[in-house]
C-alpha positions in Angstrom: 271.2 156.4 219.0 268.0 156.0 221.0 268.7 153.1 223.5 265.0 152.8 224.2 264.3 151.9 220.9 267.2 148.8 221.2 265.8 145.3 222.1 267.6 142.7 220.0 271.3 143.1 220.0 273.6 141.3 217.4 277.5 141.1 219.4 280.0 140.2 217.2 283.3 139.1 219.2 286.6 138.2 217.4 288.2 135.0 217.9 291.3 136.7 219.1 289.3 138.0 222.0 288.9 134.2 223.3 292.6 133.3 223.7 293.1 135.9 226.6 296.7 136.5 227.4 297.8 133.1 225.3 298.7 134.1 221.7 296.1 130.9 220.4 293.5 128.7 221.7 290.9 129.2 224.1 291.3 130.9 227.6 288.9 129.5 230.1 289.2 132.8 232.1 288.4 134.9 229.2 285.4 133.1 228.1 283.9 133.3 231.9 284.6 137.2 231.8 282.6 137.6 228.7 280.0 135.1 229.5 279.5 137.4 232.7 279.3 140.2 230.6 276.9 139.0 228.3 274.5 137.6 231.1 274.5 141.0 232.8 273.0 142.7 229.7 270.5 139.7 229.1 269.3 140.0 232.7 268.2 143.6 231.8 266.1 142.2 228.9 267.9 142.6 225.9 267.4 139.8 223.3 271.3 138.8 222.3 272.5 137.1 219.2 276.3 136.2 219.1 278.7 136.0 215.9 282.1 134.6 217.0 285.3 134.7 214.8 287.7 131.9 214.6 291.0 133.7 214.3 292.5 132.3 217.7 292.3 128.7 216.1 292.4 129.0 212.5 292.8 132.0 209.7 291.5 130.5 206.4 293.2 134.0 204.6 296.7 133.5 206.0 297.0 130.0 205.6 295.8 130.4 201.9 298.0 133.0 201.5 301.2 130.1 202.3 299.4 128.2 199.4 296.6 125.9 201.0 293.4 126.1 198.9 291.5 129.2 199.9 288.2 127.3 200.0 289.4 124.4 202.1 291.4 127.2 204.4 288.1 128.9 204.9 285.9 126.0 205.9 288.5 125.0 208.3 287.9 128.7 209.8 284.3 128.1 210.0 284.8 125.0 212.1 286.9 127.1 214.2 283.9 129.5 215.2 281.7 126.1 215.8 284.1 125.3 218.5 284.7 129.0 219.9 280.6 129.0 220.1 280.4 125.5 222.0 283.3 127.1 224.4 281.2 130.3 225.0 277.7 128.4 225.4 279.4 126.1 227.9 280.5 129.2 229.7 277.2 130.9 229.6 275.2 127.5 230.9 277.6 127.6 234.0 275.8 130.9 234.6 272.3 129.5 233.9 271.8 131.3 230.8 269.9 129.0 228.2 271.7 129.2 225.3 271.6 127.8 221.6 274.4 127.1 219.2 273.1 127.2 215.7 275.4 126.7 212.9 275.3 127.1 209.1 277.2 124.0 208.8 275.4 121.0 209.8 276.8 119.5 212.6 274.1 118.2 215.0 275.9 116.8 217.7 277.0 120.1 218.8 274.5 122.6 217.3 271.2 123.2 215.6 270.9 123.8 212.0 270.7 127.8 211.5 267.2 128.4 210.2 266.3 132.0 210.6 262.7 131.7 212.1 263.7 129.3 214.7 266.6 131.8 216.0 264.2 134.5 216.1 262.0 132.3 218.3 264.7 131.2 220.5 265.5 135.1 221.3 261.7 135.6 221.7 262.0 132.8 224.4 264.7 134.5 226.2 267.6 132.3 224.8 271.1 133.6 223.9 271.8 132.4 220.4 275.1 131.8 219.4 275.2 131.6 215.3 278.1 129.6 214.1 279.7 128.6 210.9 280.0 132.0 209.4 277.7 132.2 206.3 278.1 128.6 205.6 280.2 129.8 202.4 283.8 130.5 201.7 285.0 133.8 200.9 282.8 135.7 203.8 284.3 137.0 206.7 282.5 136.5 210.1 282.1 140.4 210.1 279.9 139.7 207.1 278.3 136.5 208.8 277.6 138.9 211.9 275.9 141.5 209.6 274.0 139.2 207.8 272.8 137.4 210.6 271.8 140.3 212.4 269.9 141.4 209.2 267.8 138.2 209.2 266.8 138.2 212.8 265.8 141.9 212.7 268.4 142.9 215.2 268.6 146.8 216.2 272.0 147.3 216.4 275.5 145.2 215.5 278.0 145.7 218.7 281.4 145.1 217.6 283.7 144.2 220.8 287.2 145.1 220.1 290.3 146.2 222.1 289.8 149.9 221.9 286.9 152.0 222.8 285.6 152.8 219.5 287.0 153.9 216.1 289.9 156.1 215.9 291.6 158.0 212.8 294.8 156.0 213.7 295.9 153.0 215.8 295.7 154.5 219.3 298.5 151.9 220.4 301.0 153.2 218.2 300.0 157.0 218.1 299.4 158.8 221.6 297.5 161.8 219.5 295.0 159.2 217.8 291.4 160.9 218.0 288.3 158.7 218.9 285.3 159.4 216.8 281.9 159.5 218.6 279.8 159.2 215.6 280.5 158.3 211.9 278.4 157.9 208.9 278.7 154.6 207.0 280.0 156.6 203.9 282.5 158.2 206.0 283.8 154.8 207.3 283.9 153.5 203.6 285.5 156.5 202.2 288.2 156.7 204.9 289.0 153.1 204.8 288.4 152.9 208.2 289.0 149.1 209.5 286.1 148.9 211.3 284.6 145.9 209.5 285.0 144.7 206.0 283.7 146.7 203.2 280.9 144.2 202.3 279.8 144.1 206.2 279.8 147.9 206.2 278.0 148.2 202.7 275.0 145.7 204.1 274.7 147.8 207.2 274.3 150.8 205.0 272.0 149.2 202.7 269.7 148.1 205.7 270.2 151.0 207.9 271.5 148.9 210.7 273.8 150.7 213.1 276.9 149.5 214.1 278.3 150.4 217.6 282.2 149.9 218.1 283.3 149.2 221.8 286.1 147.8 224.2 284.9 144.5 225.3 287.5 144.4 227.8 286.6 146.9 230.0 284.9 146.7 233.2 280.7 146.7 232.4 281.7 147.2 228.8 278.6 146.4 227.2 276.3 148.2 229.4 278.6 151.2 229.2 278.5 151.3 225.4 274.7 151.1 225.2 274.4 154.1 227.7 277.2 156.6 226.7 279.1 157.7 223.7 282.0 158.2 226.1 282.6 154.7 225.3 282.0 153.7 221.9 281.9 154.8 218.3 278.5 154.9 216.6 278.1 154.1 212.7 274.9 154.9 211.3 
């Protein structure tokens, strides 16, 4: 990966990251930490689009398993992503970052409707764009939504922020002998069933030659480090 060719990023953050030390909900301290990291990268001239999950507030698939209609559950999950997006926007604007929330679900009091060309225009003007509401359709994860938005805005890289510094052959929190991959192909991720992103998201990246960088968002200076060195991330291309 040549970082000199990377100008536009699509950052995917799971909703659980925003709950911080809590089991669920939003932690203002976690929001402040991530907003500062995003600002530092934005100051270096990168154009940044963001997609956030909603798992800290609501999980459509888990409630569907308990008997709720899957479609209704997924729509509630999309609404949770809007809540997270507005919260991150507030944290970024406290740091004087010009930010826009654009939603696939129309909710004009909180967000602009998502329009691909308008999103690209905001990015060109130096605004951070948070794309909420998933794809606007049930049965699609926020991983797939992140990749779809990345393709639409012509992102050079998908950055998936997690709680580990890359992709491992097994869970590093359970196995001390887990090995981290520095580089993987899309085919290896699919064949080995490595749970980086869901299969639809990885396949979309493969078809559109969009690389994925998996890194630990919780580490200090994490986004910058991941962009600058393979010691801090796994690149899938």
